[in-house]
C-alpha positions in Angstrom: -187.7 40.0 -33.0 -185.1 37.3 -32.2 -185.5 33.7 -33.4 -186.4 30.8 -31.2 -183.5 30.4 -28.7 -185.1 27.3 -27.2 -185.7 24.9 -30.0 -188.2 22.0 -29.5 -185.6 19.4 -30.7 -184.2 17.4 -27.8 -180.5 17.7 -27.0 -180.1 14.0 -26.2 -182.4 11.1 -26.7 -183.7 9.1 -23.8 -185.1 5.6 -23.8 -185.8 4.5 -20.2 -188.0 2.3 -18.2 -187.3 4.1 -15.0 -185.3 7.2 -15.7 -182.4 6.1 -13.5 -184.6 5.4 -10.3 -184.2 2.3 -8.2 -187.6 0.5 -9.0 -187.3 -2.8 -10.7 -189.1 -1.6 -13.9 -192.0 -3.9 -13.6 -195.5 -2.6 -13.0 -197.6 -5.3 -11.2 -199.7 -4.0 -8.3 -202.9 -2.2 -8.8 -203.1 1.4 -8.1 -206.8 1.8 -7.6 -207.0 5.6 -8.1 -207.4 8.3 -10.6 -205.4 10.8 -8.8 -201.9 9.7 -9.2 -201.2 9.5 -5.5 -200.8 5.7 -5.1 -197.4 4.4 -4.0 -197.9 1.6 -6.6 -197.5 4.0 -9.4 -194.0 3.8 -11.2 -191.9 6.7 -12.3 -191.1 6.3 -16.1 -189.8 9.6 -17.2 -188.4 12.8 -15.7 -187.8 15.9 -17.8 -184.5 17.7 -17.5 -184.5 20.0 -14.3 -183.4 23.1 -16.3 -184.7 22.9 -19.8 -187.5 20.4 -19.7 -188.0 17.3 -21.9 -189.9 15.8 -24.8 -191.8 12.5 -24.4 -192.7 10.7 -27.6 -194.4 7.7 -26.4 -194.8 5.0 -23.9 -194.2 1.4 -24.9 -195.7 -1.5 -22.9 -194.5 -5.1 -23.0 -196.0 -8.0 -20.9 -193.3 -10.1 -19.3 -195.3 -13.2 -18.7 -198.8 -14.3 -17.9 -201.1 -11.5 -16.8 -204.9 -10.9 -16.6 -206.2 -8.0 -18.7 -205.8 -4.6 -17.0 -205.7 -0.9 -17.8 -202.6 1.3 -17.7 -203.1 4.8 -16.2 -200.8 7.6 -17.2 -200.2 10.6 -15.0 -198.3 13.9 -15.5 -196.7 15.3 -12.4 -195.4 18.8 -11.9 -192.2 17.6 -10.4 -193.3 17.7 -6.7 -194.4 14.7 -4.6 -196.9 12.5 -6.4 -198.4 11.8 -3.1 -200.4 15.0 -3.3 -203.3 14.9 -5.8 -202.9 18.5 -6.7 -199.5 17.8 -8.2 -200.9 15.2 -10.6 -203.0 15.2 -13.8 -204.7 12.1 -15.0 -203.6 12.2 -18.6 -204.8 9.0 -20.1 -205.3 5.2 -19.9 -204.6 2.2 -22.2 -206.2 -1.2 -22.2 -203.6 -4.0 -21.7 -204.7 -7.4 -22.8 -204.4 -10.7 -21.0 -201.1 -12.3 -21.9 -199.7 -15.9 -21.7 -196.1 -16.7 -21.2 -194.7 -19.0 -24.0 -191.3 -19.8 -25.5 -192.8 -20.2 -29.0 -194.6 -16.8 -29.7 -194.0 -13.2 -28.8 -196.3 -11.2 -26.6 -197.5 -8.0 -28.3 -195.9 -4.6 -28.0 -198.5 -1.8 -27.2 -197.6 1.8 -27.7 -199.3 5.0 -26.3 -198.4 8.1 -28.2 -197.8 11.3 -26.2 -195.9 13.8 -28.2 -195.6 16.1 -25.3 -193.1 19.0 -24.5 -192.8 18.8 -20.7 -191.7 21.8 -18.5 -188.4 21.5 -16.4 -188.7 18.7 -13.8 -192.0 17.3 -14.8 -192.5 13.6 -14.4 -194.7 10.8 -15.9 -196.0 8.0 -13.6 -197.8 4.8 -14.8 -199.8 2.3 -12.9 -202.2 -0.6 -13.6 -205.8 -0.8 -12.4 -205.8 -4.5 -11.7 -202.9 -6.5 -10.0 -201.3 -8.8 -12.5 -199.1 -11.8 -12.0 -195.9 -11.3 -14.1 -196.2 -7.6 -14.8 -195.6 -5.1 -17.6 -192.6 -3.1 -18.5 -193.3 0.5 -19.5 -190.5 2.1 -21.7 -190.6 5.8 -22.1 -189.2 7.1 -25.5 -188.3 10.8 -25.5 -185.5 13.2 -24.9 -184.1 15.9 -22.8 -183.7 19.6 -23.9 
């Protein structure tokens, strides 16, 4: 039997807040659903179209004053996220209220994933409550 010809180690690392898409990188507006179909969800990672990808974690950072909310994370099969059958509600994370200040940092919050994704799969993130300043969600992973 031949050895593993498709190793799990990524070919190239990727740290991205939007995987090269055009969104501004800030999650502000509430999504209000558990299906992943809301147009307010933001694309944060896309696995390589041929070989897939690996996502280690998502890192959330408040960029100003916000009310408390929940980040919801969805896996998408690479097709339109506007169709509920293409999405899986993967998990959620409480994001605390934050206050903008020039004398103290806001906390960094990480959500571990440790997932090998099939070719073309995507990760979308949204917030449950509309916030004022927004949150940046940075994906840390790699492409195979």
